[in-house]
C-alpha positions as CSV (number, residue, x, y, z in Angstrom):
1,M,-12.5,-55.7,-166.5
2,A,-14.0,-59.2,-166.7
3,S,-12.9,-61.8,-164.1
4,H,-14.0,-64.9,-166.0
5,E,-11.6,-67.8,-165.8
6,L,-10.1,-69.1,-169.0
7,Q,-11.4,-72.5,-170.1
8,P,-9.3,-74.9,-172.1
9,L,-10.4,-75.6,-175.7
10,D,-11.2,-79.2,-176.6
11,A,-9.1,-80.7,-179.3
12,S,-12.1,-81.0,-181.6
13,L,-12.7,-77.3,-181.6
14,E,-9.0,-76.5,-182.1
15,N,-8.9,-78.8,-185.1
16,R,-12.1,-77.4,-186.6
17,L,-10.9,-73.8,-186.1
18,A,-7.6,-74.6,-187.9
19,Q,-9.5,-76.2,-190.7
20,A,-11.9,-73.2,-190.9
21,V,-8.9,-70.9,-191.4
22,E,-7.5,-73.2,-194.1
23,E,-10.8,-73.4,-196.0
24,N,-11.2,-69.7,-196.1
25,F,-7.5,-68.8,-196.6
26,D,-7.8,-68.2,-200.3
27,A,-10.4,-65.6,-199.6
28,Q,-8.2,-64.1,-196.9
29,I,-5.2,-63.8,-199.3
30,K,-7.5,-62.2,-202.0
31,Y,-8.7,-59.7,-199.3
32,T,-5.1,-58.9,-198.3
33,Q,-4.2,-58.3,-202.0
34,D,-7.2,-56.0,-202.3
35,L,-5.9,-54.0,-199.3
36,I,-2.4,-53.7,-200.9
37,R,-4.0,-52.4,-204.1
38,F,-5.7,-49.6,-202.2
39,G,-2.4,-48.2,-201.0
40,G,-2.8,-45.9,-198.0
41,Q,0.1,-43.6,-197.7
42,R,-0.3,-40.8,-195.2
43,G,-3.4,-38.7,-195.8
44,H,-4.8,-40.9,-198.5
45,E,-6.5,-43.7,-196.4
46,F,-10.1,-42.7,-196.9
47,E,-11.1,-40.3,-199.7
48,A,-12.7,-41.6,-202.8
49,S,-10.4,-41.3,-205.8
50,T,-10.3,-42.4,-209.4
51,A,-8.1,-45.4,-209.8
52,S,-4.6,-44.2,-210.7
53,S,-2.3,-45.1,-213.5
54,I,-0.6,-47.8,-211.3
55,F,-3.9,-49.7,-211.5
56,I,-4.3,-49.2,-215.2
57,M,-0.8,-50.3,-216.0
58,F,-1.6,-53.7,-214.4
59,S,-4.9,-54.0,-216.2
60,L,-6.9,-53.7,-213.0
61,E,-10.4,-52.2,-213.0
62,D,-10.4,-48.4,-213.5
63,T,-13.3,-47.3,-211.4
64,L,-14.2,-44.9,-208.6
65,C,-13.1,-46.7,-205.5
66,P,-13.3,-45.9,-201.8
67,R,-10.0,-45.9,-200.1
68,I,-8.9,-48.4,-197.6
69,Q,-10.6,-47.1,-194.4
70,A,-14.0,-46.9,-196.2
71,H,-13.5,-50.4,-197.5
72,I,-12.7,-51.8,-194.0
73,S,-15.6,-50.0,-192.6
74,S,-17.9,-51.6,-195.1
75,Q,-16.3,-55.0,-194.4
76,L,-17.0,-54.7,-190.7
77,S,-20.5,-53.5,-191.3
78,S,-21.3,-56.4,-193.6
79,R,-20.3,-58.8,-190.9
80,G,-22.7,-57.3,-188.4
81,Y,-20.3,-55.4,-186.2
82,E,-21.3,-52.0,-184.7
83,V,-19.2,-49.7,-186.7
84,T,-18.1,-46.2,-185.6
85,Q,-15.8,-43.7,-187.4
86,F,-14.3,-40.7,-185.7
87,D,-11.7,-38.1,-186.6
88,M,-8.5,-37.0,-184.9
89,D,-9.2,-34.5,-182.1
90,E,-6.1,-32.3,-182.2
91,A,-7.1,-30.4,-179.1
92,A,-7.6,-33.5,-177.0
93,L,-4.4,-35.2,-178.3
94,S,-2.3,-32.1,-177.7
95,Q,-3.1,-32.5,-174.0
96,H,-1.8,-36.1,-173.8
97,V,1.8,-36.8,-172.9
98,G,2.0,-39.5,-175.5
99,A,0.6,-37.7,-178.5
100,G,2.7,-37.1,-181.6
101,K,3.1,-33.6,-182.9
102,F,0.7,-32.4,-185.6
103,S,2.0,-31.0,-188.8
104,K,0.4,-30.1,-192.2
105,E,1.2,-33.7,-193.3
106,H,-0.9,-35.3,-190.5
107,S,-3.5,-37.6,-191.8
108,K,-7.1,-36.5,-191.6
109,A,-8.5,-40.0,-192.3
110,P,-10.9,-41.3,-189.7
111,I,-10.3,-44.1,-187.3
112,V,-12.6,-47.1,-187.9
113,V,-13.8,-49.3,-185.1
114,G,-16.1,-52.3,-185.2
115,V,-17.5,-53.8,-182.0
116,H,-18.8,-57.3,-181.5
117,K,-21.1,-57.8,-178.5
118,P,-22.0,-61.2,-177.2
119,R,-25.4,-62.3,-176.1
120,E,-23.9,-63.2,-172.7
121,T,-20.4,-62.3,-171.5
122,K,-18.6,-65.5,-170.4
123,G,-15.0,-64.7,-171.4
124,K,-12.6,-61.8,-171.4
125,S,-12.8,-58.8,-173.7
126,L,-10.2,-58.1,-176.4
127,I,-9.0,-55.4,-178.8
128,L,-7.8,-56.5,-182.2
129,N,-5.9,-53.5,-183.6
130,A,-4.1,-52.9,-186.9
131,H,-2.9,-49.9,-188.8
132,V,-3.5,-49.4,-192.5
133,D,-1.2,-46.4,-193.2
134,I,1.9,-47.4,-195.1
135,V,5.3,-45.8,-195.8
136,P,6.4,-44.3,-199.1
137,T,7.6,-46.7,-201.8
138,G,10.8,-45.0,-202.9
139,P,12.0,-45.3,-206.5
140,L,9.7,-47.7,-208.4
141,D,12.5,-49.0,-210.6
142,L,14.1,-50.6,-207.6
143,W,11.1,-52.9,-207.0
144,T,10.9,-56.3,-208.6
145,H,7.1,-55.8,-208.9
146,H,5.1,-52.6,-208.6
147,P,4.5,-52.0,-204.9
148,S,0.7,-51.9,-205.5
149,D,0.7,-55.1,-207.5
150,P,0.3,-57.9,-204.9
151,V,2.2,-60.7,-206.7
152,I,2.7,-64.1,-205.0
153,E,5.9,-65.9,-205.8
154,G,6.6,-69.1,-203.9
155,D,5.8,-68.4,-200.2
156,W,6.0,-64.6,-200.6
157,L,3.2,-62.1,-201.1
158,Y,4.8,-58.9,-202.3
159,G,3.5,-55.3,-202.0
160,R,4.0,-52.2,-200.0
161,G,2.1,-52.6,-196.7
162,G,1.3,-56.3,-197.2
163,A,3.6,-57.2,-194.2
164,D,3.5,-53.9,-192.4
165,M,0.7,-54.5,-191.6
166,L,-2.2,-55.2,-194.0
167,G,-1.7,-58.9,-193.7
168,G,-2.2,-58.6,-189.9
169,S,-5.3,-56.5,-190.5
170,A,-6.7,-59.3,-192.6
171,A,-5.7,-61.9,-190.1
172,N,-7.7,-60.2,-187.4
173,L,-10.8,-60.2,-189.5
174,F,-10.5,-63.7,-190.9
175,A,-9.7,-65.2,-187.5
176,L,-13.2,-63.9,-186.4
177,D,-14.6,-65.2,-189.7
178,A,-13.2,-68.7,-188.9
179,L,-15.3,-68.8,-185.7
180,R,-18.4,-67.6,-187.5
181,S,-18.0,-70.3,-190.2
182,L,-18.4,-72.8,-187.4
183,G,-21.6,-71.1,-186.1
184,L,-19.6,-69.6,-183.2
185,Q,-18.8,-66.1,-182.0
186,P,-16.7,-64.7,-179.1
187,A,-18.5,-64.8,-175.8
188,A,-17.1,-61.5,-174.8
189,E,-16.8,-58.0,-176.4
190,V,-14.3,-57.8,-179.2
191,T,-13.3,-54.4,-180.6
192,V,-11.7,-54.4,-184.1
193,Q,-9.7,-51.2,-184.6
194,S,-8.4,-49.9,-188.0
195,V,-6.1,-46.9,-187.4
196,V,-3.9,-44.5,-189.2
197,E,-0.8,-42.5,-188.2
198,E,1.0,-45.5,-186.8
199,E,3.9,-44.8,-189.1
200,S,4.2,-41.1,-188.1
201,T,2.8,-40.2,-184.7
202,G,0.9,-43.0,-183.1
203,N,-2.0,-40.7,-182.7
204,G,-4.6,-43.1,-184.3
205,T,-4.4,-45.7,-181.6
206,L,-4.0,-43.1,-179.0
207,M,-7.2,-41.5,-180.2
208,T,-9.0,-44.8,-179.6
209,H,-7.7,-44.6,-176.0
210,L,-9.0,-41.1,-175.6
211,K,-12.4,-42.3,-176.9
212,G,-12.6,-44.7,-174.1
213,Y,-12.0,-48.0,-175.9
214,T,-10.3,-50.6,-173.6
215,A,-10.5,-54.3,-172.9
216,D,-8.9,-57.1,-170.9
217,A,-6.1,-57.4,-173.5
218,V,-5.0,-56.2,-176.9
219,L,-3.5,-58.1,-179.8
220,I,-1.7,-56.3,-182.6
221,P,-0.4,-58.6,-185.4
222,E,2.6,-56.6,-186.6
223,P,5.2,-58.5,-188.6
224,E,7.2,-59.8,-185.7
225,E,8.5,-63.1,-187.1
226,E,6.0,-65.1,-185.1
227,M,7.4,-63.9,-181.8
228,L,6.0,-61.7,-179.0
229,V,7.5,-58.3,-178.5
230,R,8.8,-58.1,-174.9
231,A,10.2,-54.6,-175.0
232,N,9.9,-51.7,-177.5
233,V,11.7,-48.4,-177.9
234,G,10.1,-45.0,-177.8
235,V,10.6,-42.7,-180.8
236,L,11.1,-39.0,-181.5
237,W,10.8,-37.2,-184.8
238,F,12.3,-33.8,-185.2
239,Q,13.5,-31.4,-187.9
240,I,16.5,-29.1,-187.7
241,E,16.8,-26.0,-189.9
242,V,20.0,-24.1,-190.4
243,R,20.1,-20.7,-192.2
244,G,23.2,-19.8,-194.2
245,Q,24.6,-16.6,-195.8
246,P,24.0,-16.7,-199.6
247,V,26.6,-15.2,-202.0
248,H,27.8,-16.0,-205.5
249,V,30.1,-19.0,-205.5
250,R,33.0,-16.8,-206.7
251,E,32.8,-15.1,-203.2
252,M,31.8,-18.2,-201.2
253,G,34.5,-17.4,-198.6
254,K,32.4,-14.4,-197.6
255,G,29.2,-16.5,-197.2
256,A,28.1,-19.4,-195.0
257,N,27.0,-22.7,-196.6
258,A,23.9,-24.0,-194.7
259,I,24.4,-27.5,-196.1
260,D,27.9,-27.6,-194.8
261,A,26.7,-26.4,-191.5
262,I,24.0,-29.0,-191.2
263,Y,26.6,-31.7,-191.7
264,R,28.4,-30.4,-188.7
265,V,25.2,-30.7,-186.7
266,I,24.7,-34.2,-187.9
267,T,28.2,-35.1,-186.7
268,N,27.3,-33.7,-183.3
269,L,24.1,-35.7,-183.2
270,R,26.0,-38.9,-183.8
271,E,27.9,-38.2,-180.7
272,L,24.7,-38.0,-178.7
273,E,23.5,-41.2,-180.4
274,E,26.7,-43.0,-179.2
275,T,26.3,-41.6,-175.7
276,W,22.8,-43.0,-175.5
277,N,23.9,-46.4,-176.8
278,S,26.6,-46.5,-174.2
279,Q,23.9,-46.3,-171.5
280,K,22.1,-49.6,-172.6
281,V,23.3,-51.7,-169.7
282,S,21.9,-49.3,-167.1
283,K,18.7,-48.4,-169.0
284,S,17.1,-51.7,-169.7
285,A,18.0,-55.4,-169.4
286,H,16.2,-56.1,-172.6
287,F,18.6,-54.0,-174.6
288,R,21.9,-55.1,-173.1
289,S,22.7,-57.7,-175.8
290,E,21.6,-55.4,-178.7
291,A,24.7,-54.0,-180.4
292,H,23.1,-50.7,-181.3
293,P,19.6,-50.2,-179.8
294,I,19.4,-46.5,-180.2
295,N,19.4,-45.5,-183.9
296,L,19.5,-42.0,-185.2
297,N,18.2,-41.8,-188.8
298,V,18.6,-38.7,-190.9
299,G,15.7,-39.6,-193.1
300,K,15.4,-36.5,-195.2
301,I,17.6,-33.6,-196.2
302,A,16.7,-30.6,-198.3
303,G,18.5,-27.3,-198.9
304,G,19.7,-24.6,-201.3
305,D,18.1,-23.1,-204.3
306,W,20.8,-22.8,-207.0
307,A,24.0,-24.7,-207.8
308,S,25.9,-21.5,-208.3
309,S,24.7,-19.9,-205.0
310,V,26.0,-20.6,-201.6
311,P,22.9,-22.2,-200.0
312,A,20.9,-20.0,-197.6
313,W,19.0,-22.8,-195.9
314,C,19.0,-26.6,-195.2
315,T,16.7,-28.9,-193.2
316,I,17.1,-32.4,-192.0
317,D,14.3,-34.6,-190.7
318,C,15.4,-37.1,-188.1
319,R,14.2,-40.1,-186.1
320,I,15.8,-41.3,-182.9
321,A,14.9,-44.1,-180.5
322,L,14.5,-43.9,-176.7
323,Y,14.8,-46.6,-174.1
324,P,11.6,-47.7,-172.3
325,G,11.1,-45.5,-169.3
326,V,12.7,-42.4,-170.9
327,S,10.1,-39.7,-171.4
328,A,9.8,-38.1,-174.8
329,A,9.9,-34.7,-173.2
330,S,13.2,-35.3,-171.3
331,A,14.8,-36.8,-174.5
332,A,13.7,-33.8,-176.5
333,Q,15.2,-31.4,-174.0
334,E,18.5,-33.3,-174.1
335,I,18.6,-33.1,-177.9
336,E,17.9,-29.4,-177.8
337,S,20.6,-28.8,-175.1
338,H,23.1,-30.9,-176.9
339,V,22.7,-29.1,-180.2
340,A,22.7,-25.7,-178.5
341,A,25.9,-26.5,-176.7
342,F,27.6,-27.5,-179.9
343,A,26.3,-24.4,-181.8
344,A,27.9,-22.2,-179.1
345,T,31.3,-23.6,-180.1
346,D,30.8,-23.2,-183.9
347,P,32.2,-20.0,-185.4
348,Y,29.1,-19.5,-187.6
349,L,26.3,-21.3,-185.8
350,K,26.9,-19.5,-182.5
351,N,25.4,-16.4,-184.1
352,T,22.9,-18.2,-186.2
353,P,21.8,-21.2,-184.0
354,P,19.9,-24.1,-185.5
355,K,16.1,-24.3,-185.1
356,I,14.7,-27.6,-183.8
357,T,11.0,-28.5,-184.4
358,F,9.5,-31.7,-183.1
359,N,7.1,-32.8,-185.8
360,G,5.9,-36.4,-185.4
361,F,6.4,-39.2,-182.9
362,F,6.8,-38.0,-179.3
363,A,6.4,-41.5,-177.8
364,E,7.8,-43.4,-174.8
365,G,8.7,-47.1,-175.1
366,Y,7.4,-49.9,-173.0
367,E,8.3,-53.3,-171.4
368,L,6.0,-56.2,-170.7
369,P,6.3,-57.7,-167.2
370,A,8.9,-60.4,-167.1
371,S,6.5,-62.8,-165.4
372,G,4.0,-62.6,-168.3
373,S,0.3,-62.5,-168.0
374,A,-2.8,-64.8,-168.5
375,A,-3.1,-63.2,-171.9
376,E,0.5,-64.0,-172.8
377,D,0.1,-67.6,-171.6
378,C,-3.1,-67.9,-173.7
379,L,-1.3,-66.6,-176.8
380,A,1.7,-68.9,-176.1
381,S,-0.6,-71.9,-176.0
382,A,-2.4,-70.8,-179.2
383,H,1.0,-70.2,-181.0
384,E,2.4,-73.6,-180.0
385,R,-0.8,-75.3,-181.2
386,A,-0.7,-73.4,-184.5
387,T,3.1,-73.7,-185.2
388,G,4.3,-76.7,-183.2
389,A,7.0,-74.5,-181.5
390,P,7.2,-72.6,-178.2
391,L,6.5,-68.9,-178.4
392,K,9.7,-66.8,-178.3
393,T,9.9,-63.2,-177.1
394,F,12.3,-60.4,-178.1
395,M,12.9,-56.7,-178.1
396,T,12.5,-54.5,-181.1
397,A,14.1,-51.1,-181.9
398,G,11.0,-49.9,-183.8
399,Y,7.9,-48.1,-182.8
400,L,4.7,-50.1,-182.0
401,D,1.2,-48.9,-181.1
402,T,1.0,-51.5,-178.3
403,R,2.8,-48.8,-176.2
404,V,-0.6,-47.0,-175.9
405,H,-2.2,-50.0,-174.3
406,A,0.8,-51.0,-172.1
407,L,1.4,-47.4,-170.8
408,Y,-2.0,-45.8,-170.7
409,D,-4.6,-48.6,-170.6
410,K,-2.4,-50.7,-168.3
411,I,-3.6,-54.0,-170.0
412,P,-1.6,-56.9,-171.5
413,A,-0.4,-55.6,-174.8
414,L,0.5,-58.4,-177.2
415,C,2.4,-57.6,-180.4
416,Y,2.8,-60.8,-182.4
417,G,2.5,-61.4,-186.2
418,P,3.9,-63.0,-189.3
419,V,7.3,-63.5,-190.9
420,S,8.3,-60.8,-193.3
421,E,11.1,-59.3,-195.3
422,G,11.8,-55.8,-196.7
423,I,9.4,-53.7,-194.6
424,H,10.1,-50.0,-195.2
425,G,12.4,-51.1,-198.0
426,F,12.1,-52.5,-201.5
427,D,10.2,-55.7,-202.3
428,E,8.3,-55.7,-199.0
429,R,6.8,-59.2,-198.6
430,V,5.1,-61.4,-196.1
431,S,5.2,-65.2,-195.8
432,V,1.9,-66.7,-196.9
433,K,2.5,-69.8,-194.8
434,S,3.3,-67.7,-191.8
435,L,0.1,-65.6,-192.3
436,R,-1.9,-68.9,-192.2
437,R,-0.2,-70.0,-189.0
438,V,-0.7,-66.6,-187.3
439,T,-4.4,-66.5,-188.3
440,V,-4.9,-69.9,-186.8
441,A,-3.1,-68.7,-183.6
442,I,-5.3,-65.6,-183.4
443,A,-8.4,-67.7,-183.9
444,L,-7.4,-70.1,-181.1
445,F,-6.5,-67.2,-178.9
446,L,-9.9,-65.6,-179.5
447,A,-11.7,-68.8,-178.7
448,R,-10.0,-69.4,-175.4
449,W,-9.5,-65.8,-174.2
450,C,-13.1,-64.7,-175.1
451,G,-14.8,-68.0,-174.9
452,V,-17.3,-69.0,-177.5
453,E,-21.1,-69.1,-177.9
454,S,-23.3,-70.1,-180.8
455,V,-24.1,-67.3,-183.3
456,E,-27.8,-67.9,-182.9
457,A,-29.6,-68.3,-179.5
458,E,-30.2,-72.0,-178.8
């Protein structure tokens, strides 16, 4: 990619950029609130739909509204970026080692990409990536505010997806807006990506890779507490199904309870989880001080048809983490072998073995080089200017799309974003002050990494 040297920003431009973010921050928060109102759960990120009752109950406008990806496409177009939309290519993805498994629940929403091209390339190119898909809300009565009602209380902006990661999506756009408000633009190509399936397969960002989008670095402002992710786990999703022998409960001793059997399988999987956790010292230096880096989550369970019938079936949907450097395929094979070995010792399951289906994430983790990179140094400088504190790094036991860029693009992959609470839980919220600081940091990073030129030719 580009070989241009980074040039330091003068203090005047730094101050003007920070001020530009501040002056436009009310508009940025309003934009973020609009994104939260759209929702964007899996499969509903694009189609037009009549505003639902959750909008009506909060006295919001009841109109035909495009969903979030169409809205972002429009926002990018209105700013003059070259906008492209493309669909998931299941055939192409299925050939890639890092692709998640397709299922009937897989989102069909398009990926949206906006590209800024400079008049003259003087700096280094950059991808600004964000996902707009969000996780389910859970029972609404356990939320303080409705998850689609973006209330601000004190320093917190509430709402499902506001932290993970619609606030980051807005920060990408408004950092570019800050430059534009000063009559400046990046002096290098900047690709703004709005993707789906980050919460389920990682296929959205992987699809941008397969389409050939790359750059000298990528920045993804996930809610990472104003720190840079140094290491990230891989993730597998899988479903296990057990079939039972149904009989009337009066004769249950003659039958086989599938729900009871699935609990025996879960106990066995916990043994595998502990085995993997015991390997942390040998697997990765970044995970040695983490008490429990490999987490198995039984996220869903369903089974049976009638309270007075011994259940004939039960399924569990699981997620488990992998150390960086462990391939998804080898981990999947170990899970299958472990469950099969256990089933062979179980009086019932040895004749009716569990069925395992991998049905989502099939992703390897990554680690950034310990020595850092020019991009990391540039972000560290921007962060310190924006926050007044040195940039810290850490590992996270969650999935991140930066694995695509680190593993397959082989470019500096920077995951860094605002302070948050409650992501994937109740009362998800993002710090408003932190969003402002992170947006300033992104704007400063853009200006130095890409360089700047005037919007109009001089």
